[in-house]
C-alpha positions as CSV (number, residue, x, y, z in Angstrom):
1,M,38.4,98.5,22.1
2,S,41.7,97.6,22.9
3,P,43.1,98.0,26.6
4,T,45.1,101.1,26.4
5,F,48.7,100.5,28.0
6,S,48.2,102.3,31.6
7,A,45.1,99.7,32.2
8,I,47.4,96.8,31.2
9,L,50.0,98.2,33.1
10,L,48.0,98.8,36.3
11,A,45.9,96.0,36.3
12,L,48.5,93.7,37.3
13,I,48.8,95.2,40.7
14,P,46.4,92.5,42.4
15,L,49.0,90.1,41.6
16,T,51.3,91.5,44.0
17,S,49.9,88.8,46.8
18,A,49.5,86.2,44.1
19,Y,53.3,85.1,44.5
20,A,55.9,85.1,46.7
21,I,60.0,85.1,45.8
22,L,61.7,82.4,48.1
23,D,64.2,84.3,50.0
24,Q,67.2,81.9,50.4
25,R,69.4,84.5,52.0
26,P,70.4,83.0,55.8
27,A,69.1,84.6,58.7
28,V,71.1,87.6,60.0
29,A,72.2,87.7,63.7
30,A,70.8,90.9,65.8
31,P,73.7,93.4,66.6
32,V,74.4,93.6,70.4
33,N,75.1,97.5,70.1
34,P,72.8,100.1,68.5
35,L,74.7,100.9,65.1
36,I,75.7,104.1,64.8
37,T,76.8,104.3,61.2
38,P,74.0,102.9,58.5
39,S,74.2,101.2,55.9
40,P,75.4,103.7,52.7
41,T,73.2,105.0,50.5
42,V,73.4,102.8,46.9
43,E,74.1,104.7,44.0
44,N,75.7,102.2,41.4
45,G,73.6,100.8,38.1
46,V,70.1,102.3,39.1
47,T,70.6,106.0,36.8
48,R,68.8,105.2,33.8
49,T,69.4,107.0,30.2
50,V,66.1,107.6,28.6
51,K,66.7,108.1,24.1
52,R,62.8,108.8,23.0
53,G,60.5,109.6,25.7
54,I,59.0,108.9,28.7
55,I,55.9,108.3,27.4
56,D,57.1,106.0,24.8
57,D,58.7,103.7,28.0
58,L,55.7,103.7,29.9
59,K,54.4,101.9,27.0
60,D,57.2,100.0,26.6
61,N,56.8,98.9,30.4
62,A,53.5,97.6,29.1
63,N,55.0,95.6,25.9
64,S,57.2,93.9,28.3
65,I,55.0,92.8,31.1
66,L,52.4,91.1,28.4
67,S,55.7,89.4,27.0
68,D,56.6,87.8,30.1
69,L,53.1,86.1,30.3
70,G,54.1,83.2,28.4
71,S,57.2,82.2,30.6
72,A,56.7,83.7,34.3
73,I,55.4,86.8,36.3
74,P,57.6,89.4,35.7
75,S,59.6,89.8,39.3
76,Y,58.2,93.0,40.4
77,V,54.7,92.1,40.2
78,A,55.2,90.0,43.5
79,S,56.9,93.2,45.3
80,G,53.7,94.5,47.1
81,V,54.3,97.6,45.6
82,P,51.8,99.6,43.2
83,N,53.6,99.3,40.0
84,F,51.8,102.6,38.7
85,F,54.3,103.9,41.4
86,Q,57.6,102.9,39.3
87,D,60.4,103.7,37.0
88,F,59.7,107.6,37.4
89,P,61.7,110.0,35.5
90,V,64.3,111.9,36.8
91,G,67.0,114.4,35.8
92,K,67.6,114.4,31.8
93,D,64.3,112.5,31.4
94,V,62.5,115.2,33.0
95,R,64.0,118.3,31.0
96,K,63.5,116.5,28.0
97,E,59.6,116.1,28.9
98,L,59.1,119.4,30.2
99,G,61.3,121.0,27.6
100,V,63.3,123.3,30.1
101,T,66.4,125.0,29.8
102,D,69.9,125.0,32.2
103,E,69.1,128.6,32.4
104,Q,65.2,128.6,33.5
105,V,66.5,125.4,36.0
106,D,69.3,128.0,37.3
107,A,66.7,130.2,38.2
108,L,64.5,128.1,40.2
109,P,64.7,127.8,44.1
110,T,65.9,125.2,45.7
111,S,63.7,122.5,47.4
112,V,64.0,119.9,50.2
113,L,61.9,116.7,51.0
114,N,62.7,116.3,54.7
115,I,61.6,113.3,56.1
116,P,60.4,112.8,60.0
117,G,63.7,110.9,61.0
118,Y,64.7,108.7,64.4
119,G,67.5,108.7,66.5
120,N,69.6,106.6,68.8
121,W,71.7,106.6,71.7
122,T,75.1,104.6,71.6
123,D,78.5,105.7,74.1
124,Q,79.2,108.7,72.1
125,G,75.8,110.2,72.6
126,W,72.5,110.8,70.4
127,N,72.6,109.9,66.6
128,L,70.2,111.3,64.4
129,R,69.0,110.2,61.1
130,F,68.5,112.6,58.5
131,H,66.9,111.7,55.1
132,G,65.2,113.0,52.3
133,N,66.0,114.6,48.7
134,V,67.0,118.0,47.5
135,Y,65.4,119.4,44.2
136,K,63.7,122.2,42.0
137,Q,60.4,122.1,40.7
138,P,59.9,123.5,37.8
139,Q,57.1,125.7,36.2
140,T,54.8,123.7,34.4
141,S,51.5,124.7,32.6
142,E,48.1,123.4,33.5
143,E,47.7,122.1,30.2
144,K,51.1,120.4,30.3
145,L,50.2,118.8,33.8
146,N,46.6,117.2,32.4
147,D,48.6,115.6,29.6
148,L,51.3,114.1,31.9
149,A,48.7,113.1,34.7
150,N,46.5,111.3,32.1
151,I,49.8,109.1,31.3
152,F,48.8,107.6,35.1
153,L,45.2,107.2,35.0
154,I,43.2,104.4,34.2
155,D,39.7,104.4,32.5
156,T,39.3,107.7,32.8
157,S,41.3,111.0,32.3
158,I,41.8,114.3,34.4
159,E,39.1,116.3,32.2
160,K,36.6,113.9,33.8
161,L,37.5,114.1,37.3
162,P,35.7,115.9,40.0
163,P,37.8,119.6,40.2
164,D,39.3,119.1,43.6
165,Q,40.3,115.5,42.5
166,A,41.8,116.9,39.3
167,A,44.0,119.7,41.5
168,Q,45.4,116.8,43.6
169,A,46.4,114.5,40.5
170,R,47.8,117.9,38.8
171,N,50.3,118.4,42.3
172,L,51.3,114.8,42.4
173,T,52.2,115.1,38.5
174,A,54.2,117.9,39.4
175,S,55.8,116.3,42.4
176,I,56.8,113.6,39.7
177,F,58.0,115.5,37.4
178,V,61.1,117.1,39.5
179,L,64.7,117.8,39.1
180,Q,66.7,116.4,41.7
181,Q,70.0,118.3,42.5
182,D,72.8,116.1,43.1
183,D,76.4,117.4,45.1
184,E,74.3,120.1,47.3
185,R,75.4,120.4,50.7
186,V,72.2,120.8,53.4
187,V,72.3,122.2,56.6
188,F,69.7,122.0,59.1
189,D,68.4,123.7,62.2
190,L,67.6,121.9,65.5
191,K,65.1,123.1,68.0
192,P,62.6,121.6,70.7
193,A,59.4,120.2,69.0
194,P,56.1,120.9,71.2
195,T,53.8,119.0,69.0
196,A,53.7,116.1,66.5
197,G,51.0,114.3,65.1
198,A,47.1,113.9,66.1
199,S,47.5,111.1,68.8
200,G,44.4,112.4,70.5
201,E,47.0,113.5,73.5
202,Q,48.5,117.2,73.8
203,G,52.3,116.8,72.0
204,G,51.4,113.8,70.3
205,G,53.3,110.5,69.7
206,G,54.4,109.4,72.8
207,A,57.0,112.0,73.0
208,V,58.1,114.8,75.2
209,T,59.3,118.6,74.3
210,P,62.8,118.3,75.4
211,K,64.4,121.3,77.4
212,G,67.3,121.7,74.6
213,G,68.7,120.7,71.9
214,N,69.0,123.7,70.1
215,Q,71.9,123.4,67.0
216,E,73.2,123.9,63.6
217,I,73.7,120.5,61.9
218,V,75.6,120.4,58.3
219,F,75.0,117.0,56.7
220,P,78.4,115.3,56.2
221,I,78.0,114.1,52.9
222,N,76.8,116.1,49.7
223,T,73.6,114.8,47.9
224,T,73.3,111.6,45.5
225,T,73.3,111.8,41.9
226,Q,69.5,111.2,42.8
227,G,69.5,114.4,45.1
228,D,68.8,111.9,48.1
229,F,71.1,112.5,51.4
230,D,70.8,109.6,53.8
231,G,72.8,108.9,57.2
232,F,72.8,109.5,61.2
233,V,74.9,112.5,62.3
234,Q,76.2,112.6,66.3
235,I,74.4,115.8,67.8
236,N,75.2,117.9,70.8
237,D,73.3,117.0,73.8
238,N,72.8,120.8,74.6
239,G,70.1,120.0,76.9
240,L,68.9,117.1,75.7
241,A,68.5,114.1,78.3
242,D,71.0,111.2,78.0
243,G,69.7,108.3,76.5
244,N,70.9,105.8,79.1
245,I,69.0,107.8,82.0
246,T,65.5,108.4,80.5
247,N,62.9,106.2,79.1
248,D,61.4,109.7,76.9
249,I,60.9,110.0,73.4
250,Q,62.5,113.9,72.8
251,R,61.1,115.6,70.2
252,L,62.7,118.0,67.9
253,N,61.9,120.0,64.9
254,V,64.1,120.1,61.9
255,Y,64.5,123.0,59.9
256,T,66.2,123.0,56.2
257,R,67.9,126.1,55.5
258,G,67.1,127.6,52.5
259,S,63.9,125.7,51.6
260,E,60.6,126.8,53.0
261,I,58.9,123.5,52.8
262,G,61.9,121.5,54.1
263,N,60.6,121.1,57.7
264,A,60.0,117.5,60.1
265,T,60.3,116.2,63.4
266,A,62.8,114.3,64.5
267,Y,62.4,111.5,67.5
268,L,65.0,110.6,69.7
269,V,64.1,107.2,70.9
270,P,66.0,105.4,74.2
271,P,67.4,101.8,73.7
272,T,64.6,100.1,75.3
273,G,61.0,100.3,75.1
274,L,58.4,99.3,72.5
275,T,57.8,100.7,69.2
276,I,54.8,100.1,66.4
277,I,56.2,99.8,62.7
278,S,53.0,100.2,60.4
279,D,52.4,100.1,56.9
280,I,50.2,102.8,56.3
281,D,48.4,101.6,52.4
282,D,45.2,99.4,53.3
283,I,46.0,99.4,57.4
284,L,45.8,103.3,57.8
285,R,44.0,104.3,55.2
286,I,41.6,102.8,52.3
287,T,43.8,102.3,49.4
288,K,42.5,99.2,47.6
289,I,45.9,98.7,46.1
290,Y,44.5,95.3,44.8
291,Q,42.0,97.1,42.6
292,P,43.7,98.9,40.1
293,K,41.2,101.8,39.3
294,E,40.3,102.2,42.5
295,G,43.8,102.4,43.9
296,L,45.4,104.6,41.5
297,L,42.8,107.2,42.2
298,N,42.9,106.9,45.9
299,S,46.3,107.3,45.9
300,F,46.8,109.9,42.8
301,A,43.4,112.1,43.0
302,R,41.1,111.2,46.3
303,P,41.7,112.5,49.8
304,F,43.3,110.2,52.0
305,V,40.6,108.4,53.8
306,A,41.4,106.4,57.1
307,W,40.5,103.0,57.7
308,K,37.5,102.8,59.8
309,N,38.2,103.6,63.6
310,M,41.9,102.8,63.2
311,P,42.9,106.3,63.9
312,E,41.0,105.5,67.3
313,I,43.0,102.3,68.3
314,Y,46.2,104.1,67.4
315,A,45.5,107.4,69.5
316,N,44.3,105.2,72.6
317,W,47.6,103.3,72.6
318,S,49.9,106.4,72.4
319,R,47.7,107.5,75.6
320,S,47.8,104.3,77.1
321,I,51.3,102.9,76.3
322,P,54.2,105.0,78.0
323,D,56.7,106.3,75.9
324,F,55.3,104.1,72.5
325,H,57.5,104.8,69.6
326,F,55.3,105.1,65.9
327,H,57.8,104.4,63.2
328,Y,55.6,104.5,59.9
329,L,57.1,102.8,56.6
330,T,55.5,102.8,53.2
331,T,57.5,101.7,50.1
332,T,55.9,104.5,47.8
333,P,58.7,106.5,46.4
334,E,60.0,109.4,48.2
335,Q,58.8,111.8,45.6
336,I,55.4,111.3,46.1
337,T,55.3,110.9,50.1
338,R,54.3,114.2,51.3
339,N,50.8,113.6,50.9
340,Y,51.2,110.4,53.0
341,M,53.4,112.4,55.7
342,D,50.9,114.8,55.8
343,F,47.9,112.6,56.4
344,I,49.6,110.8,59.2
345,Y,50.2,114.3,61.0
346,K,46.6,114.9,60.9
347,T,45.4,111.8,61.4
348,Y,47.5,109.4,63.4
349,P,50.2,109.9,66.5
350,G,53.3,111.3,65.3
351,G,56.3,109.5,64.4
352,S,59.2,108.9,62.3
353,F,58.9,107.8,58.4
354,D,60.6,105.9,56.2
355,T,59.7,106.0,52.3
356,R,61.4,104.3,49.2
357,P,64.2,106.5,48.2
358,L,65.2,107.0,44.9
359,N,68.4,104.5,44.5
360,F,65.7,102.1,45.1
361,S,64.1,102.8,41.7
362,D,65.1,99.6,39.4
363,V,63.2,96.3,39.9
364,S,65.7,94.3,42.1
365,A,66.2,96.8,44.7
366,T,62.1,97.6,44.9
367,L,61.8,94.2,46.0
368,S,64.4,94.4,48.5
369,I,63.5,98.0,49.9
370,R,60.6,97.0,53.1
371,K,63.2,94.6,53.8
372,F,66.0,96.6,53.9
373,L,64.7,99.5,55.8
374,L,62.9,97.1,58.5
375,T,66.2,95.5,59.1
376,K,68.0,99.4,59.7
377,V,65.4,99.6,62.4
378,F,66.4,96.7,64.2
379,E,69.6,97.1,64.0
380,T,69.4,100.7,65.1
381,Y,67.5,99.5,68.5
382,P,68.8,96.0,69.3
383,K,67.1,96.4,72.6
384,R,64.0,97.6,71.8
385,K,60.8,95.2,71.2
386,F,58.6,95.9,68.2
387,V,55.0,95.3,67.1
388,L,54.4,95.1,63.1
389,M,51.4,96.3,61.7
390,A,50.5,95.7,57.8
391,D,47.6,94.0,55.9
392,T,47.8,90.4,53.7
393,S,47.8,91.8,50.5
394,N,51.7,92.5,50.4
395,S,53.6,89.5,49.5
396,D,56.5,91.1,51.2
397,V,55.0,91.7,54.2
398,M,53.6,88.4,54.7
399,K,57.5,87.0,53.9
400,D,59.7,89.7,55.8
401,Y,57.6,90.2,58.9
402,P,57.9,86.5,59.9
403,Q,61.3,86.0,59.2
404,L,62.3,89.4,60.7
405,A,61.1,87.6,64.5
406,K,63.5,84.6,63.5
407,D,66.5,86.9,62.6
408,F,66.2,89.2,65.6
409,P,64.7,86.4,68.0
410,G,63.1,88.4,71.3
411,Q,62.6,91.7,69.6
412,V,59.2,90.6,67.9
413,A,56.6,91.3,70.3
414,C,53.7,91.4,68.1
415,I,52.3,91.0,64.5
416,F,49.1,92.2,63.6
417,L,47.8,91.6,59.8
418,R,44.4,93.2,58.6
419,N,43.2,90.3,56.4
420,T,42.0,91.9,53.8
421,S,40.5,89.6,51.5
422,A,38.6,88.8,54.3
423,T,36.9,92.7,54.9
424,D,36.7,93.4,51.3
425,E,35.7,91.3,48.7
426,G,37.5,93.6,46.0
427,D,40.5,91.7,46.8
428,R,40.2,88.1,45.9
429,F,44.2,87.0,45.5
430,P,45.5,84.8,48.1
431,Y,48.0,85.2,50.7
432,D,50.9,82.7,51.8
433,T,50.9,82.2,55.3
434,S,53.9,79.6,55.8
435,G,56.4,81.8,57.0
436,F,54.6,81.8,60.4
437,K,54.6,78.2,60.7
438,D,57.1,78.3,63.2
439,L,56.4,81.1,65.4
440,D,55.1,81.3,68.6
441,R,51.2,81.2,67.8
442,K,50.4,83.6,70.4
443,S,52.8,86.5,68.5
444,Y,50.9,87.3,65.8
445,M,46.9,87.8,64.8
446,F,45.3,88.2,61.3
447,F,42.5,90.3,62.2
448,K,39.1,92.1,60.3
449,V,38.7,95.3,61.9
450,P,40.5,97.8,64.1
451,D,38.0,96.6,66.8
452,D,39.6,93.2,67.0
453,L,42.6,95.0,68.4
454,R,40.7,97.0,70.8
455,N,41.9,96.2,74.6
456,L,45.1,93.8,73.8
457,D,47.7,94.8,76.6
458,I,50.6,94.6,73.7
459,Q,52.9,96.7,76.6
460,N,53.1,92.8,77.9
461,G,52.8,90.8,74.8
462,Q,49.0,90.2,74.7
463,C,48.9,89.9,70.8
464,V,45.5,87.8,70.3
465,N,42.1,88.2,71.1
466,A,40.6,84.7,71.9
467,S,37.8,85.5,70.1
468,I,38.9,86.0,66.4
469,T,39.0,82.5,64.8
470,Q,42.8,82.2,63.2
471,N,41.7,79.1,61.0
472,L,45.6,78.9,59.3
473,T,46.9,76.5,57.5
474,F,50.2,77.9,56.8
475,S,50.1,77.9,53.1
476,W,48.2,79.4,50.4
477,Q,45.1,80.7,51.6
478,G,42.0,81.8,49.6
479,L,42.9,80.7,46.5
480,P,40.7,80.5,43.8
481,F,38.6,77.8,41.5
482,G,39.0,75.1,44.0
483,L,42.6,75.1,44.0
484,S,43.9,72.7,46.7
485,K,46.8,73.8,49.2
486,D,48.9,70.8,47.8
487,S,48.6,72.6,43.9
488,A,49.8,75.7,45.7
489,A,53.1,74.0,46.5
490,S,54.1,75.1,42.7
491,R,54.0,78.5,43.0
492,Y,54.9,78.8,39.0
493,T,51.4,77.3,38.8
494,I,49.8,79.1,40.9
495,A,51.5,82.5,40.1
496,T,50.7,81.7,35.8
497,T,47.0,80.4,36.5
498,L,46.4,84.0,38.1
499,M,48.4,86.2,35.7
500,A,46.2,84.0,32.6
501,I,42.9,84.3,34.7
502,F,43.3,88.4,35.2
503,V,44.5,89.2,32.1
504,V,41.8,87.2,30.5
505,G,38.9,89.5,32.8
506,L,40.6,92.5,31.9
507,T,40.7,92.3,28.6
508,V,37.3,91.4,28.3
509,T,36.3,93.8,30.7
510,L,38.0,96.5,28.6
511,I,36.9,95.0,25.5
512,S,32.9,95.1,26.5
């Protein structure tokens, strides 16, 4: 039996940690004052025209991956982003695949994905970031959704899944096949937020409910060709505490007019204090991105499950650290992040959120999205300190986190990285620690289980649990088949070796 195109495509996921692309860009200096105007939304060069069909294109993507094996690993394999969440259909692609007419589209209600935002204080007052997507959801039959969902499944089909998992796979598929709405005006209503997130304390997320803040906000720029909106807007105080006289993080509910599901909670974060920027996959929830079949089922069909007792660690931080700002970052495309936001809201302290917008859907942009989003947060709060949380299975994290400590001196308080290869036998791929060589060893820790983080005084800069052995050599860790750190000097050699090993193993598995 020959391997299916989806199996081949998805099987390349584990190589995300096997190869790191060198970043030769010069270090950037941290801004003296918080930025008021965010980086503009990128629109050029990312709109695709599909000439034949979505399924044909996905097959061609698999073929192009295989054609690259003789020369080099495809660049996006190194991104740390699951490639089953790449190249989603947009616009005319969706219309063609679903067979909907203009009249049918016009009759559909408009929906809005409103992503929890963050605000900063400047000399002009509070500036709040609004970001999300405007779209329409076509009415699609269950039979059609089953066919489309099967495109993404590996070594199974929606018909073989338990009913609850099949329903979630259909819902996620439906969220992928939506029609983004361009040139739309978005209007919001702001109100004080009484609660946000499951932090283990009343209210949640280390924030407070402000005495005021009620107002209408008309977003100043219409949506992009992909339906995105993203930017900071100056808001009126209307009873809000000024950021230069309070240390409290203030919560606001953000309601989108004309959309019943377009609501979110935003956070006004003062200039100084402590913020944690936390990855989600394989650190807050069990994903297993490095195991293709498990990673896809855990993301596409199965209910999200917290990783061990990590919610307890975060809840304790929320209760014990005053005014601790939680910010969650996933490079998963925004179309499918409602499950992520719902999971965080129910399981972890409430906080602001970042996802991959549609205008970062091409290969080169995908490689840079995490650094782009991280830099935006750092530039927004040049006087705050940051705790960075992730795992070793993402090569972009292994590069970007230590680089941020160098680009923004004094702002990175702690870096915590779960060593997935030491705690999950399914992760057999190496990771590169060379970026940490010049950092203070007291500023970062590689850990195995959440309890390794217990009782650390991160508020006062304690980042290392002395009982956890580190054993870092500042090169490739966990190389297979006796490869040494000297042979690791050639990234090309390691990458192509691992690619060949994995593809051969995959082929044998599928044929047998």
